[in-house]
FILUMLUM-989465 format. One record per residue (C-alpha): z, x, y; residue in one letter. Coordinates in steps of 0.2 Angstrom, whole numbers, plus 2048, in hexadecimal, padded with zeros to 3 digits. Layout:
! FILUMLUM-989465
ZXYA;...
//
This chain:
! FILUMLUM-989465
88C75D759M;88176D753N;892776753S;89576A746K;888770739I;88E78072DP;88578E731K;87C798726K;87C7AB724R;8737B672DI;8677BC720S;8617AA717N;85E7A5728I;8547B672CI;84A7B571DR;8447A571DS;83E7A472DY;8347B572AL;82B7AF71DF;82479E727R;8227A9736V;8187B872AF;80F7A7725L;8097A1736I;8067B373CV;7FA7B672EL;7F07A7731L;7F17A6743S;7EE7B8746S;7DC7B673CS;7D67A7742L;7D97AF754I;7D27BF74FA;7C17B6747V;7C07AB758A;7C57B8764G;7B57C675CQ;7AB7B875CL;7AD7B176FI;7AF7C7773D;7A27CA767T;7947BE773R;79A7C5783Q;79B7D677EE;7887D5779S;7847CB789M;78B7D7792E;7837E578AL;7707DE78BI;7767D97A0E;77A7EB7A2A;76B7F279AN;7627E57A6I;7687EC7B6K;7647FD7B1D;7517F77AEV;7557EE7BFV;75A7FC7CAK;7478047C7T;7407F67CEM;7497F67E0D;73E7FB7ECE;74580B7F0E;7418127E0F;7308127E1L;7318167F0K;73A8267EBT;72C8277E0Q;7218257EDL;7298337F9K;7248407EBD;71683D7E7Y;71083F7F9T;71A8507F9A;70F8567EBA;6FF8507F1Y;703856803C;7078687FCK;6FA8697F1R;6EC865802L;6F586F80FE;6F5880802N;6E187A801N;6DA86F810I;6E088081DY;6D788C813T;6C687E80EM;6C587C81DK;6C188E822D;6B2892814I;6AC87D812L;6A587081CN;6AD860822D;6A2857817D;6A9861808I;6BB85F80CI;6B884C80FN;6AE84B7FEL;6BD8527F3W;6C98477FAL;6BE8397F2R;6BC8437E2D;6D08447E4M;6D28337E7V;6C982F7D7K;6D183A7CCL;6E482F7D1N;6D981E7D1S;6E88157C7E;6F48197D9I;6EC8217E7V;6DE8177EFT;6DB8227FEE;6E1835807I;6E183881BN;6E1849822I;6EA849834Y;6EA85683FD;6F785D84BS;6F184D85AN;6EF84184FG;6E083F84AI;6D783E83AN;6CC84D836I;6CA84B824Y;6CA83A817S;6C5832804S;6BD823815E;6B182B81DP;6B381B82AE;6C5822830N;6BF832835I;6C1836845G;6CE827849Y;6DE82A856D;6EF82584BM;6F582285CS;6E881185EL;6F0805852G;7027FF855K;7077FF843Q;6FC81183FS;70481C84FS;71481A846K;70F82683CF;70E83384BL;720833848C;71984283DL;71584C84AL;72884D851K;72F852845G;733844835T;72F84E825D;72883B81CY;72682B824Y;71F81A819E;71B80981DQ;71B7F8813D;70A7F280EF;7017EC81EQ;6F07E481FI;6E27F4826T;6DA7F1836S;6C87F982ES;6CA7E7820D;6D67DB823R;6D07D5811S;6DA7E680CK;6EF7E9809V;6F37FA80AM;70580280AK;704816811Y;70E823810A;71083481BG;714847818M;716853828A;70C864822F;718873822A;71087B82FN;71086F83CG;6FB86B83DE;6FC85A83AG;70084F828F;6FD846819F;6F8838818Q;6F982C806L;6F381A803G;6F38127F5I;6EF7FD7F4S;6F87EE7F1E;6F27EE7DEE;6F37FD7DAK;7057FE7DEY;7087F07D6K;7017F87C5Q;70A8077C9W;7197FC7CAK;7177F47BAE;7138057AFE;7228087B5S;72A7FD7B1L;7227FB79FA;72780E79EE;73C8097A1E;73D7FD794V;731807785R;73F814780H;74E806783R;7567FF773R;7647F0775I;76F7F5763G;7647FC756F;7557ED755I;7597E3766G;74B7E7774Y;7477E6786M;7387DF78DA;7317DD79EV;7277CD7A3L;71A7C77B0N;7157B87B9G;70C7B27ADD;71A7B579FF;7117C1797E;7187D1791C;7157E379BI;7207EC792G;72D7EC784S;7387F7779S;72E80276EE;71D7F7777N;71F7EB767E;71E7DB770Y;7117E2780N;7047D6782G;70C7C777CM;7127B8787T;7217AD786L;72279D77ED;733797782N;736797794T;74578E793D;74C79E792I;7477A67A3L;7507A57B4P;74A79A7C4E;7507A37D1N;74D7B67D5E;75F7C17CFG;7667B57C5E;76C7BA7B2Y;7687AC7A7K;7737AE797R;76D7A4789S;76D7A5775T;75C7A4770A;74F7A475EN;7427B3762M;7377B9752D;7407AF746G;7527B474BS;75F7AE752T;7647BB763C;76D7BC773F;7627BD782L;7657C2795V;7577BE7A0V;7557C17B3T;7477BF7BFL;7447CE7CDK;7367CE7D9D;72C7C27CCG;7307CD7BEY;7397C67B0Y;7457D57A6I;7487CD794L;7577D5787G;7597D077AS;7667D376BY;7647CC759P;7757C2754V;7767C9742K;7787DA749E;7857D6753T;78E7C9743M;78C7D9739K;79A7E0744T;7A47D3748V;7A57D0733L;7A97E2730R;7B77DE73CY;7BE7D0737I;7C07D7725I;7CA7E6729I;7D57DD737S;7D97CF72AF;7DA7DE71DI;7E87E872AI;7F17D8732I;7F77D471CV;7FB7E6719I;8047E7727L;80F7D5724L;8147D9711I;8197EA716S;8227E1724T;82B7D371AF;82E7DE70CA;8357EB716A;8417E0720L;8457D470ES;84D7E2707G;8587E5715K;85C7D171BL;8717D8713D;8737E2723T;8657DC72DG;8707D473BI;8697E5744V;8647DA754K;86E7CF757P;87B7DC758I;8717E8763L;8707D876EN;8827D6771T;8857EA773N;8767E6780D;8807D8787S;8917E4784L;8897F478DA;8847E779EK;8957E179EI;8A07F379ET;8947F97AAE;8997ED7B6G;88D7DC7B3D;8997CF7B0L;88C7C27B4T;8877C67A3E;88A7B8793R;8877BF77FV;87A7B177BT;87B7B5767E;87F7A675ES;8717A874FS;8817A9741S;8927A4741L;8987B5745E;88F7BA753F;8927A9758E;8A77AC759E;8A37BD75FL;8977B976FS;8A47AB776T;8B27B9772G;8A97C277EI;8A47B578BN;8B77B178DR;8BF7C378FT;8B17C479CV;8B47B27A5E;8C77B87A5R;8C17C77ADL;8B87BE7BBN;8C77B67BEQ;8D37C37C1M;8C47CD7CCI;8C37BD7D8E;8D87BE7DAE;8D87D07DDA;8C97CE7E9T;8D37BF7F3R;8E17C97F3R;8D87D87FCI;8CF7CF808D;8E07C980EM;8E57DA80EE;8D67DE818L;8D87CF824E;8EA7D2828T;8E67E5829A;8D77E1837R;8E47D783DV;8EF7E4841I;8E27F0848Q;8DB7E6853S;8EB7E085BT;8EF7F485CS;8E17F5868L;8E17EF87CP;8DA7DE87CN;8DE7D588DV;8D47D889BF;8D57DB8A9P;8E07E78A4P;8E97ED8B4F;8E57DF8C0P;8EE7E78CFN;8E77F78CCR;8D67F18D8K;8CF8048D3E;8C98018C4I;8C27F48BBS;8C17F88A8L;8BA7EA896F;8B87F2885A;8B37EC873M;8B37EF861M;8AA7EA851D;8AD7F1842T;8A17F5834A;8AE7EC828K;8BE7E182AK;8C67F2830V;8BF801839G;8C181383FG;8BC811850D;8C880E85DF;8CB810870Y;8D980F87BD;8DE80F88DY;8F0811898Y;8F88158A7M;8FF8298A4I;90482A8B6S;90781F8C8E;8F48228C9N;8EB82B8BAR;8E481F8ACL;8DF82889AA;8D481E890F;8CE824880V;8BE820875I;8BD825860A;8B5828851D;8BD829841V;8B1832836S;8B3825827D;8B6813827K;8BE803820G;8D380581CI;8D381981BP;8C981A82BA;8D680E834A;8E781682DL;8DF828832F;8DB81C843M;8E8816849M;8F3827843K;8E682F854A;8E882185FM;8FB82285CS;8FC836862V;8F083486DI;8FB82887AK;908831874T;904843878L;8FD83B887A;90983088EA;91584288CS;90C84889EG;900858894L;8F185989BE;8E1855892V;8DA860888D;8EE865881K;8EF85487CV;8DF857872M;8E586886BE;8F6860864R;8EF852860T;8E385A853N;8EF86584BD;8F8856848E;8E984E83FL;8E685E835V;8F885E82FK;8F485481BN;8E385281EN;8DF85080CE;8CF84580EA;8C885081CG;8C8842827M;8C384783BF;8C083D84AV;8B483D858T;8BE83D86BV;8BA83A87CW;8C783A887I;8CC839898G;8D68368A5F;8D08338B5L;8DC8348C8Q;8DB8208CEL;8DC8298E2D;8CE8338E3T;8C482E8CFG;8C68428CAM;8C48408B7V;8CB84F8ACN;8C484D897F;8C185388AV;8B185187FH;8B485186CA;8A5852862G;8A284086AH;89183586FT;88F839884C;89682C88FP;88982589AY;88C8258AFL;8858158B7I;88181D8CCR;8788118D6N;86F80A8CBG;86A8198C1R;87181C8B0V;87282E8AAS;87B83589DK;88C83F8A0L;88784F896R;89585D896K;89B869889N;8A0862878R;8AE86786FD;8B286985BL;8B6857853I;8C8853852V;8D4859840G;8C6861837S;8CE87483AM;8E1879842P;8E3882852D;8D687D85EV;8D587F86DE;8C987087AY;8C387088DQ;8CB866899N;8BB8638A3Q;8B88558B3K;8AD84E8BDF;8AD8448CCQ;8AD8308CBL;8A68298DAL;8AA8188E0P;89F80A8D8N;89D8168CAD;89C80E8B8T;8A18198A8L;89A811895F;8A081C888L;89E814875Y;89B81B865T;88E81F859D;88D80E854G;883809861V;876814860T;87681884DE;87380484CA;862800841F;8597F283DD;8517EB82BI;8447F782EN;851807831L;84B809843A;85981084CI;86280785CY;85F816867G;86681F875E;85481987EE;85980787BR;86C80887FL;868811891K;85A804894K;8677F6891A;8737FF89CL;8677FE8AAT;8607EB8A8Q;8757E58A6C;8777F08B6D;86B7E98C1S;86E7D88BCE;87E7D88C1N;8827E18D1Q;8887D28DAM;8957CF8CAT;8A77D28CFG;8AE7E48C6P;8B97DC8BAD;8A97CF8B2E;89D7DE8B4Y;8A67E88A9C;8A77DC89CE;8957D68A0K;8907E889DI;8987E988AC;8927D9882R;87F7DA889F;87F7EC880V;8897E2870R;87B7D5873E;86D7E2874D;8727E9862I;8747D885CS;8647D2860A;85D7E685BF;8647E7849S;8627D3844K;8627D0833D;8687E482EA;87A7E8829D;8847ED837Q;886800830A;89280783CD;8A2800847D;89B800859I;8A9801867T;8A67FE879L;8B080788AL;8AD80189AC;8B38088A8I;8AE8048BCK;8B680F8C8Y;8B88058D8R;8C18138E4G;8D28128EDN;8CA80B8FED;8C57F88F8I;
//
């Protein structure tokens, strides 16, 4: 139905929509900017206040005052240590104790009592006469200070009720003398500690400002201000307690009238003190208003400039549809035939898109037809290749000296592996397994040639080394693709069990003898087909009755799972050992088949969902001997 509606020229379409869009953008962006800035300003103001409060809260942490107390104690300890041991040689004990009491009076805003203990933990000097002679080891709490005589530099206790006066609550801190002849102890009453803490808090907020005119304050439990920015609210009592949090550690945000001005407020409760931060709204609004005016001017200028520039170029303003069409064409030419051109904003581009899409659809049809033909040809090649390999088992039912089974599973429809076996004389069996260096149709063709040449030369009566030398020379000819093949070929004398073989770059077979699996390690010769005039070694080994020889291609040991872990030779050896153990009583023909199928199933179980990367070929021969 829409196809019957006349299409407009693209310049008219763009000009009409562009004007509407610019108006909408101008209005919506202005409203969004105002609303967003108001929300952000409130959030940022609260976060700024809260950050300042959290800095103050750090000073209220017990560890802060502990650090102050430690420094204070260390300073006293050093001063006393420098004087006490000099004074005691020239002054009597009463004068020293009087001097300590004077020190307490001079520092009465913090210090309540001073004690000096000797290396046995006995009080030898004190600002409190009743403490002199006291043995620190006698008290449960006081004995803990004896750690200062055992290598500890500093020790501090929490507030404790004193044993001499049950109405008195004190905090003690001790510092060991550097000469090891005792330690110094400083005592602070709960009231002085509280006063010290409040003075520290007041000092912390006194030089803090939030913005230019915002302030901070510390209130006690009676809502009285004990410290504030520039001390301007000290001594005043808060009337509006609704802004205060109820729970320790809670940060309560609100907006309230403070001193005739609306402010953003954040208050937290810490150790019985309220930490308050106030930031006047009028100060934040000045920043917001400037931002809004500047943003609006910038948006208007940008939109007007953009609209004017685009309106003057609408006649040639088909760049975007062209770029979109070119992007789709680029994907198509790079091979992505699922790509479709969807430009239909004007009559011209609708017709262009339709033509391109029809061309791509026809190209897809042609590719599908070609793919089907190739698949049919590959299937035919697979059948030809599989029928070229011997696949009747047992292959020599009248020859009881041996049992044999082989199988091949290609990674593609056709592969480059092959196996073969045939009688080359009355009592001599030739068997071979090989792996071409490539895969697919080229490897299959090279494999067929190699298989044919080996079989022809083996049947001519040549020894195994000469067979491989002449095979190598034949495969080198016209080998422009540079392909080669690894081969393991053996001639088995059925009446004696002697095997003459050539090992041309292939994997090493496994020998199964009396339940033991071992690799048949012999000299390895050069691969076949890589260079002319290569000499191969005629090697040999003896098969004993009930020995089994297992040959395979590297597609077995190099199979991998979805995590790219390799199947490997250790797992193959384990599989052969297990299968041999489980099939000792199995008939020889069935035994060879079970060995091959067990290994193939173990590879599948290991690889699971991973794609098969290489051809897998297996050949198993069991020698039963001549005296059956």
